N, C-alpha and C positions, 0 to 999 in steps of 0.2 A: 568603681570598676565597670566598664561597659559590659552589656550582655555578650554572651559568647558569639551570638550571631553577628553582632556588630564587629567584634574583634576579628572574626573569621573573614569579614568582607573588606578589611583594611588591606590595600595593595602592599605587597612587599617590594621594596626597592633593593635590587641586588647590587652589591658593589661591582664595579667594573671588572669583568673577567675576560681575559683574552691572551693571545700569544702572537708574537711577531717571529716569523721564521728567519733563519740566517739569510743575510743579503745574497742575492744571486745575480752577479754581473751578466748582462745580456738578457735578463728577464725583468728584474726589479726587486722590490721588497714587498712581501705579502704575508698574510696571516689571517687569523679568525678571532672574532669576539663571540661571547656567549650569545645564543639566539635571542635572549632577552634584550640585547643591545643592538639588534638590527637597526640600521639607519643612523647609528652614531657617526658623527663627523670626526675625522682623524687628521692629524697634522704630522708630517714628517719634518724633523728638525735636524739640521747639520750644525754642530757646535752651538746649539741653542737657538739658531735662527730658522724660521720656517722656510721650507723650499718647495713643498708640495702638499696638497690636501686631497682627501677623498672621503668616501663614506663606506660603512660596513654594510654592503647589500649584495655582494657577489655570492654565487654558489660556493659552498665550502663545507667543512666538516667540524663537528664538535662532539666529543665523546664517541667518535667512530660512527656518527650518523650525519646524514646530510643536513645542512643548515644554510640559510640565506644570509649569513652575517660575515662572509669572507671579505677581504679587502686586498687591493693591489695598488702599489705606487709604481707606475711604469716610468722609471727614471734611469734608463740605461746610461745616459750621459753623465749622471752623477758619479759613476764609478771611475770615469776618466779623471776626476778631480780629487778623489780621496787619497789620503796619504797617512802615514803613521801618526797616531794620536788623534785623528779626527773622531768625533763622537756623533753617533746617530741615535735619535730617540723618536718614538712614535707616541703621540699624546692625544687623549680625548679631553679637550679643554686643557686643564692644568694637570690632569692625571696621566701618568705614563703607563703605557701598555708594556708588560714585560716581554723580553726576548725569550727565545726557546731555551736558553741556558739559565733563565731565572733572573738575569741582570736587567736593570731598567735602562741601561745605556750599552750600546754596542761600540766598542773601541776598535778602530781600524788598525790593523797591523799587516801591511802589505809590502813593506820594504821600500815604499816610494815617498817622495816629498809631497806634502799636501799642497793642493791648488784650490783649497776651499775658499780662500779669499776672492779668487778670480770668479768662481761660480756664484758666490753671494753678490758680488758686484754686478754681474750680468743680470741676475734676478732683480736686483734693485733698479736696474735700468729698464725693466719691463719685459725681460725674457721669462719664459715658462717652459716646463716640460710638456711637449706636445704629444699627440696620439701615438707617435712612434717612439717615444721615450727620449727624443733628442730635444735640445734647447732651440727655441724659436721665439720670435717676437709675439707677445700676446696679441690675439686678434683684436681685442678691445682697445689696444693701443697702437694699432697699425694704421697710421694716418695715410700712408700710400694706398692701402686697400680701401679705406673709407672714401678717398678722393674719387675712386672709380666706381663705387657700388651703384650709385643712382643711375649713371649713364649706362653701365653694363647691364644692370637689371632691366632697365627699360628696353634696351635693344633685344635682350633675350625674350622678354614678354611679348614685344611686338612681333618678332620673327615667328615664335611658336604659335601665337594666335593667328598670324597670317597664313602659316603653313598648314595647320590642322584644325584651327578653330578652338584650341584648348587654352585655358588660363594656367599660368604657372603659380606655384605656391611654395612656401617655405616648408622644409621637411627635415628629417634626421637631426643632426646636431644643432643646426640653427633653430629648429622648432623647439628642441629640448631647452636650449638656452633662453629662448623667448618666454616659454611658459614657466620653467622652473626658476630661472634666475633673472629674467627681465633684461638680459644682455647676452652678448656672445660668451660662449664657454672659453675660458682662458686657454685651455689646451687644444682648442680647435684651430684649424688653419685655413678655413674657407667657409663659404656659404653654400648650403644645400638647397636646391630647388627641384621641383618635380612637376609633372603635369599628369592628368588622368586621361588615359587613352579611351576612346570609344570603341576600339577594336576588341575582339573577344578571342581570336585564335593566336597562338604564339607567332605564327608566320606573319599575320597582319600587324601584330604589335611590333615585331622586329622591323618590318618594312616601313612602318610609320616612323619609328625612331630614327632609322637611317635617313628618311626624308627630312625630318627635323634637323638632323646634323648637317645635311647638305645645304639646307636653307640658311643655317647659321654661317656656314663657310661662305656661301654666296653673298652674305651680308658683310663680309670682310673680317669676320671674327676668326681667331685661332681656335681650332677644335682638336682635341686629343681624346681618343677613346681610352677609357680606363682599363686597367690591367685585366679585369675579368669581363670586359665587353658588355657591361650592364650600366654604364654611365658615361657621360662625356664631360671633359673639363674644358671650360670656355673662358678665354681671356681676350682682352681688347688688343693687347700687344704681346709679342713673343717674350716670354720670361716674366710677365706680370702675373700677379696672383689670380687664380681662376675662381670662377663659380662653377660648382658641380651641378649637372642636370641629370636627374633620374627620371624614370617613367613608371607610372602605376597603371593598373588595369583592374577590372572586376572579373573574377574567375567564374566558372560555371555554376558555382553555388551562391553567387551574389555577394561574395566577400572580396575585400580589397586585397590585392597583392601588389608588391612593389619591387623594382628591379634589383635592389641590393639586398633584399631579404629582410626578415623580421624575426623577433624573439618572443612574441606574446600572442594572445588570441586575436584572430583576424576580425576586423569590424565589418559589419554588413553595410553595403552601399546600394541604395535604390536606383531607380531609373533616372532620378534627377541629379545623380552624381554627388559631388562634394561641394557643399556650400562653403564659401570663403568669407572671412572677416578680416579687418585690419589687425595686425599684431605689432607690438612694440618690441624692437630688439635694439637696445642701447639708444642711439640717436635716430634710428630708422623706423619707419612704419612700412611693413610689407604684408602681403596677403598670406594668411594662414588658414588651415581648415577650421571651420566653426566647431567641429567635434575634435578639437586638438587633444584633449585628454585621452580619448579613445584611440586616436592614432598613435600617441606616444606609448600607450600600453601595448599596442600591437608591435611597434617598432622596437621597443626596448624591454618589454616584459614588466611584471608587476613591481619591480624595484626601480622604475624609471625616475621616481622622485628623489632617490638617494644619489648624490653625486658619486661618480665612479671614474676616477682618473685612469684606471686600468682597463676600462671597458674595451672589448674587441668584438667586432661583428663576426669574427670567426669562432666564437664560442659554440659549444655543442648545441645550444638551444636554437641556433639559427635555422630558419626555414627559407630555402632559396630555390627559385625556379630557374634552372639553367636552360630550360627550353625556350625561354623568352630572351636570352642573351643573344647578341649579334654573333653570326657565324664568322669563321675566319675570313671568308671572301669579303664580307661587308666591312670588317675591320681594316683589311688591306685597302679596299676602295676609299674609305674615309681617310685613312692615313695619307694616301697619295693625293687625294682631293685637296686636303688642307695644306699639304706640303707645297704643291704646285700653285695653289692660289696665292701664295706669298713669295714665290720665287720669280725674280726677274730673268730676262734673257741673259745667258752666259755664253762665254766663248766655247767653241767645240771641245769635246773631250780629247785627251791624248790618244784614245783608241780610234776615234773618227779620223784624226790626223794620220794615224798609222794605216788605216784601211784605205783612205782615199786614193793614194797613188797606186794601190794594188787592185783597184776596181777593174781596170782594163789596161793591159800593156800597150804601148805605142805600136803602130803597124810595123811589121818586120821589114828588113831590107833597106836598100838605099833610098827608095822612093819615100818611105816613111820618114827617114832621117832628114832627107833634103827638103821635102815638101812640108815637114812639120805637121803632118795630118794629126788631128785630134782623135783620140780613141772614141769609139762609138759609146753613146750613153748606156749606162747600166740601170736597169729598173731596180730600185732599192725598196725593200719593205722593212721598216724598223718596228720591232715589237718592244713595248715599254719606252715609248719616245719621250715621255715626260713633257717638258716645256719646249721640246723641239729643237734644242740647240744642235744636235748632231744631224737631225733630219734636214735642217736648213743649211747646214754646212755642205751636205751632198748636193742639195738643190742649187746652191750658189755656183757649183762647178758643173752645172748642166745636166745633172742626173735626175730624172723624174723619181720622186720619193713619196711613199705613203707612210705616215707615222701613225702607229696604232697604240692606244693606251686605254685602260679601263677607267681612268679618272677623267670625268667631264672637265674639271678645272684645268687639268693638264692640256687637254685637247683645245679648250677654249683659249688658253694662253698661247699655245703654239700657233693656232690659227691667226690670232691677232699679230703675233710676231711676223708670220709669213706675209700677211696682208701689208703690214707696215714696210716690209722690205721689198714688196713687189715681186715675190717669188711664187709665180703661178705653178712652178714645177713641184711645189711642196703641197701635199694634201694630208688631211688628218681625219681620223675616224675613231670613235669610241667603240671598243669591243671588249667583252668579257670572254676570256678563253674557255670558260665553262660552257659557253653556248657553242657547241661543236658545229651545228648547222650554219651559224653565222660565220664561223671561222672558215669552213669549207667554201661558203659562197664568196667570201672576201678573196681567198686565195685563187679560186677559179677565175674570178674577174680579173685579178692581176695577171694571171698566166695568159689569159686571152689578150689583154692589152699589151703584154710584153712581146707577143709574137715570137720572132726569132732573136730578140735581144736577150742578153744575159740577165739573170735575176740574182740579186744578192739579198739574203735574209740577214738582217743586222740586229744583234741583241747585246746591248751593253748594260751590265749590272741588272739584267732581267732574269736570267735563269735562276740565280740564287734568291730571287724575290718571289718565286712561285713554287708551290708544292711539286714534288716529283711527278705526280699523276698528270698535272697540267703540262709539265715539260714533255712527257711522253705523248700526250695528246697533240701538242703542237707539232712535234716531230712526225707523228703519224700523218697529220693533215698536210704538212709540207711535202712529204714523199708521195702522198696520194694525189695532190693537186698539181704540183710543179713537176709534171712528168717529163719535161725536156731537160731536167737537171737544174741545179742551182748551186750557188756558193753560200756558205754559212759562216758568218763572222760573229764570234761571241767572246765576251770578256766577263768573267765572274769570279766571285770569291771562292777560294778553295778551302778544304778542310783544315789547312794549316793556319787559316785566318781566324778561326773560331774564337781563340782566347785573346785576340788582340783588341786594343781599345778602339772604339768606333767614334768618329767625329759627329755622327748624328745619333749617338746613343744606341739603345737597344729597344726602342719603342715600337718597332715594326718587324714583320716577319723576315727572317733570313735563313737560308738553307746553305750550308757549307758543303761544297761538292768535291768529290774525289775526281780530280781532272783526268788522271791517267785511266781510271776505270771508265769514265764517260767517253773519252775519245776512242778507247778500245772497243766499246760497245757500238759506237757509231761506225767504226771501220768494219768490224766483223758482222754486225747485224744489219747494217743499212748500206754497206758498200762505199762509205765515204772515204775520200783520200785527203790526207793532210797536206796543206800547202804551207802552213806555218803553225807551230805549236811551241809555247813557252810558258813557264810558270815562274813566279818569283816576286820580289819586291821592286819598287821603283817604277812601276808601270802607270800608276795613277795616284800620285801623292796629293792630298787635299787637307787643308786646315790642320796640319801636323799629323795626319793619319796616313800611313803607308801600308795599305792592305796587301796581303799575299794573294795574288790573282793568277788566273789562267787566261791567256790570250791565244785564241785559235782561229784559223781560217781554213775551212774544209771545202772540198768540192764533192757534191752528191751527184751520182751519175743519172743519166736519162734512164727511164724505164721502158721496157719493150711495149710496143703499141698494144699488144694483146692484153697486157695487165693494166693498161690505163683505165681510169674511170673515176 
């Protein structure tokens, strides 16, 4: 018999202890193991067949105390396939983890026919539960994505290096797969890249990121700002799988911060920045931080080595700097820059065709009818001109037009179209409405150039694309500078359109306007007189979308000379 001291030092192996909570459609399947089993790999099985795997490393509870041995299978799509008699089990190796009711198997009884065979067949074909709990093709089997990685990565690397002199590197889920698994994570759906900014203030970091995004758009890539304005999704072609680009910086304490946030202790970064080394991810070799373990500890917390199919960056442990995210104006600029960079010239809108014959009535009387005299040209200022299709329509009919847009790509495209068509009457200018001084200067110059000619301010699908404060600022400037009076033509989405399906999705800012309230305010507060006002459907049908719109044509009066200025 060994001495007591030796017997006491023998480690005790605890039998697997844990519990799986009842399945929760819309959330997943979760539970906890005893803290001694933190890191244990678990498999979710449907009728005995594996459908998902994860590790016990999430924050959870055991005996009413916090423990780091929780687990979550994020498998929302599973519940769409379950039917009466289907059996769910969670196992660690061959050992089942009991459900909360004490049974080792959860038998489904939902009154529906099982579609388990369909689900298992799709998984056998290479599908997996992705980050959002839905089924998608495993990234490590997506040959379409692999076919574009090399060229797309090289374009992004070249553009970022040329724009700001920074090198891109692999981060977040792609880095986690590289170091922990040597391959892409099956539940991932993209590659994550980042660069380290040399800027130190939030304003400078944001401005630099917008400059990088513009450079990528100028290179012909499709760029979409992420939902929280702290990453961009980059693809070579519309609809193809993207690469996500984040940005990192060093904070005032010399520690690394990164745009999508992190869950662990921040790593220190010296003046020399982040050294990069080659890293192997499946069949690819891409640059990764030399201090990759420290970065993963910062990004995911101390349990980063434990696979966690249910991981969410929105967990309470997340540290996120919202001050470094793009503001609303920058998001809008980038949306329209990318949109117009890939739009060809189109025929004029139905609104432009409606407005054109109403620009100037023919001369009255017999002389006008007999001589067929053409109406005098009207000076048109279009705000939100986009690629210039309506601007050019007015110019083709002899009206001098200035098209104004905040998107450089839109103005560049419109200018090219005007030059190709030989339309000298069409001019274009980049203007951000937030620059009140620039807006006043533009309108003053147009008023002077117009002389005694009538001025039409034209806004199609523009008012609902800007915040209300910018709309009010525009109207103030118009009344302040166009003192001889002007006409105002606008078409916009009303508040009745808010719940309707949109052909371009919901990826950019829209404000749905109470048309009756707006026109009443313009009449009572600014003296406008309506020449045409209607709301309804059928005014601008596009790609199966028929939005509820307001179409108005108003006349604003001249202001007394004493109040001009």
